[in-house]
N, C-alpha and C positions, 0 to 999 in steps of 0.2 A: 707145422708152420706157426710162428709166433703171431698172435692175433693182430698186432699193429701192422704187420706186413700185408694183411688182407685188404686194407682200406682201398688202395689204388686198384687192386684187382677187381673188387666189387664195382667200383666206379666205371672201370673200363668195360666190364661185362654189360652193365646197364646201357652204356652208349652203343656198344656193338650190337646188342640185341634190339636196339631201337625201342626199348621199353617206354611205354607211355605211362607216366606217373605224375600224381599231383605234387610229388616232392622232387625238386631238382636234385639229381645225384650229388652235385657239389654241396648242397645243404646237408644231405644225409651222410655222405661218406667223407666229405672234405677233400682237400687237395694235399699236396706234399707239405709236411710240417716243417716249419722254418728251423734252421740250426739253433737260433737263440732259444726257441721253445724247447727243443730237444735237450739243449745243454742245461737250462734252468730245471727242467723236469728230472733229468737223470741225476743231477746233483742233489735235488730235493729228495728223490727216492733213496739215494744212498744215505742221506742223513737219517731218514725215517728208519731204515734198516738198522743202522748203527745204534740208534737210540731207543729202539723198542725194548720194553721190559721183558724179562723172562716169561711173565704170565701173559704177554701179548698186548699189554696196554702201553700208553705213552705218558705215564704220570710225571716222570722227570722230577720226582720228589715234591710235587706241588699238590695242594688240595684241590678237590673238584669244585669248580665254581659253576654258576648257572649257565654261563656261555661256553666255557672251554676248559683250558688246562688239561686235566686228565679225566677219563670217564668214558662211558659208552658212546656219547655223541662224538667226541674227538676220535675215538677208535673207529667208529663207523665211517667218519670222513676219511681217515687214513686208509681204510679198506678201499674206499671209492677211488682214492688217488692211484693205488696200484692197478685197479681195474680200468680206470679212465684212459690210460695210455695203451691198453691192449695187452697187459700182462696176463698170462695164462695162470689161473688160480690153482690148477691141478698139476701142471708139469713145468711151469716157468721158474725162473731163478728166484722169484719172490714168493713161490707157492707156500713155503713154510711160514713166512711172515703173515700171509693172508689167513692161513688156517689158524695160527695162534691168535690173531686178532679176533676172528669170528668166534672161536671158542671162548675167548675172554668176555665178549659181549653176552653170549648165551649164559655163561656162568654168573654174570652180574645181574641177570634178569630174575625178577621174582617169579617163582613157579606158580604162585597162587594168583597174583594180580596181573602179571605180564609187564610190570613196570621195569624199564631198563635202568632207572635210577639216576640220581644226581639232580635232575630237574626235568621239566617237560621239554626243554631245549635238547637235553641229552637224549631223551626218549625219542623225539622227532628225528634227530640226525642219526641216532642208532637204528631206528626203524628204516630210514632211508638206506643206510649202508647194508642192512640185512636184505632189503628188497632187491638191491642191485646185484648182490652176490648170489641170491637165490636162483637156483637152476643152472648156475655157472660152475659152482663148486661141487665136486663129488662128495656126497654125504658120507659114503663109506670111509673115505680117507680123512674126513674131518676129525674124527675122534681116535684115530689110530695112536696107540701108545698112551692114551689118557683114559683113566678109569673113573673119572669124576662122576659123582652122583647127580650132577646137574646136566648130564648128557641129554640133549634133545636135538631134533633135526632143525635146520634153518627154517623150514616151513612151519614147524610147530612153534618155534620162537617168534616168528613173524606173525602168526595167527594170534598168539598171546599178546604181542605188542599192539596189534590192531584192536583187539578187544579192550585193552587198557585205555587206549586213546578214545575209543567210542564211549566207554563207561564214564570217563572223565568229562567228555563233551555233553553227555546226557544230563549231568548234574550242573552244567554251566549255563547260567541264564542268558548268555550271549551266543551260545553255540560255538564258542571258540575255546581257547586254552590260555592258561597263565603258567606260573612257575611250577606249581605242584598239581598232582592229579585231582586233588580235592578243591582246587581254587574255584570260587564262585564268580570271579571277574575274569577278564580276558584282555589280551593285547595282540596287535597284529603281527608283532615280531615272533613271539612264541607260537602263535596260531599258524603262521606261515611255515615254521619248521615242522610242526606236527602234521599239517595238511599235506605238505610235500611228501612226508613219510607215508601217509595214507594213499596218496595218489600213486606213488611208486609201488606200494604193495598191491594196489588194484591192477596196475600195469603188469605186475609179475604173475598175476593169476590168483591172488588171494582174494577171498570174498570180502568186499568192503561195501556195505549198503549205500545205495545212492543217497539216502536220506542224510547220512553223516557228512558226505561230501557237499551236498546241497546246502545244509545248514551252515557249514563253515564258509562256503562261498557267499552265502547271504550275509553273514557277519562282515566279510570284507566289503561287500556292496554297501552296507550301511555305513562303513567307515571311510568310504570313498566319496569325495565331493564331485560335483559336476565338472569342475576344472581339473580334476586329477590329483587333488590333495588327498593324502591318506592319513587318518588319525592313528595315534598310538594306542590309546585306551579310552574307555568311556563310551558314550553313546552318540557322540557328534562326529560325523565324518569330516576329515580334512583338518582337524584341530590338533596341534602339537606334534605333527608328523615330521618326517625327514625324507631325504632322497632314498635312504635305505628302505623305508617302508613302501615308497612308490615302486622300487624295483621288485620287492617281495610280492606286492599286489599284482604287478604285471605278470610275474611268473606263475602265480597260482591261478590267475584267470586263464592264462594260456594253456597250462597243463590240465586245468579243470574244464577245458573245452568251452570257454566263455569269450572267445575272440570276437564274437559279433556284438558283445555287450558294449553299451556306452561307457561303462566304467573302465573296461580294458582299453578302449581307444583313447580315453582321457589320460590314463596313467602312462600309456605308451608314448603319447605325445610329450608328456612331461619329461620322461627319462631320455627320450631321443633328442630332446633339446638341451640336455644336461651333461653331454659327453665330456665337457671340460671341467665339470664340477669336482672340486677337491673335498673329499669327505674327511673331516677331522675326527668324527665320532664313529668308531668301529670301521675303519677303512678296509680291513681284510674282509669283513662281512659284506661291505658294500661292493668290493670288486667281485666277490663270489656271486652275489645275486645279480649285479648288473650284467655280468657276462651272459648268464642264462636268460635274463629278461630281454636283453636286446636281441640275442640270437633267436628267441622265440617270436619276437614281434617285428623286428626291423633288421634284416640281414646286413644292409648297408651300414646301419648304425653299429651293429656288432663288429663289422670289419674295422671301423674307426676305433671303437672301444678296445678291441683286441690289440691293435697296433700300439695304442697308448699303454695298455696294461703290460704288454711284453717289455716295453721300454722301462716302465716303472719297476717291475719286478726284477729286471736285470740289475738295476741299481740298488734295490733293497736287499737282494739275497746276500747272506753272509758268506764268508769264505768257506765255511764248512757245509754250505748248501741249505742251511736253515733260514727261516724268516722269524725275526723277533717280534712278538706281539705282547700286549698286556695280558693276554690269556694263555701265555706259554708258547714255546717255540713249535710244539707239535700242532697246536691249533693254527698258528700263523703259517706254518709250512703247508699243512693240508689245505687250508682255505686258498692260499696263493696258487698252489699247483692245480687245484680244481677250477680256479678262475681261468686257467689255460687249457683245461680239459676238453673244451669244445673244439680245439684244434685237431684232436684225435677222433672224437665222436664215436666212442665205443659203448658208453653207458646208455642203457635204454632210456633213462630219464632225460638224456640230452637230445633225443630224437625230436625233430621238428615236423 
């Protein structure tokens, strides 16, 4: 049975069994996915399949930038796109695309440092993609027909990536991350990407010391003002921030199990009151993080945000199924589809 067809079955089973759970089955398993979401998603998936390079990446002839274009981070997000709608990574119609992409990320990784390359943005999103596919993809099938010297299991690659992130953090005076592994300064945008990768790895069963998670969350705490403002860089909370950063902070506090903190409540209040905000700076990034942040913190707000996002993406999607962004169409398409991924709720990191 295709994974996406299991959603309604699981929800019905929970109801019929009268299961008492802290999690509403509707929140965990969702309800029927709307035709608009299905259409946007299927067209976007088709574009990703048609534009994947032979080596499994989505470079599209563009150089790797700190945020997107091509590279392990974009590839990791594309892997998550396939998984988010319930596609089977072993036997589904996109299983070859998923395996090619995962092999590409592992080959791109440094065997000595564990760095996934490009920037710590790429490292964080690549680590997140590996964490979400870990345990779902048959390791024996991953390298069939490929005799690369870079062969390692997803678990080994993920452990190396975690070690790289923690080594980088250890040398960082703020307990966060910036663009390169050796950076001494930090910002909340890069730190959010890397921290989400670490949290996903921990959720997947990889050993991630509490100290690393706690230090990163303490950095976010220092960068959050009492009114919910979130700073970008430096040591003063709430200065020079944006709605993007408030969404990122809300998400890391939630996944990091800090929902009882004053900081989480303050940033959640800010984003829940900003559902009509039009983000001109990194709009794809904003939709991606706002979807997850509102879902984790305020389900009613997520419903409103989701309705708005579906309408926007329906208008923005190109005839070929892609989404055009300043960081390349693969980045724009992956971020857009993942902003809708919570309608399916298959990825472990999307559980509430």
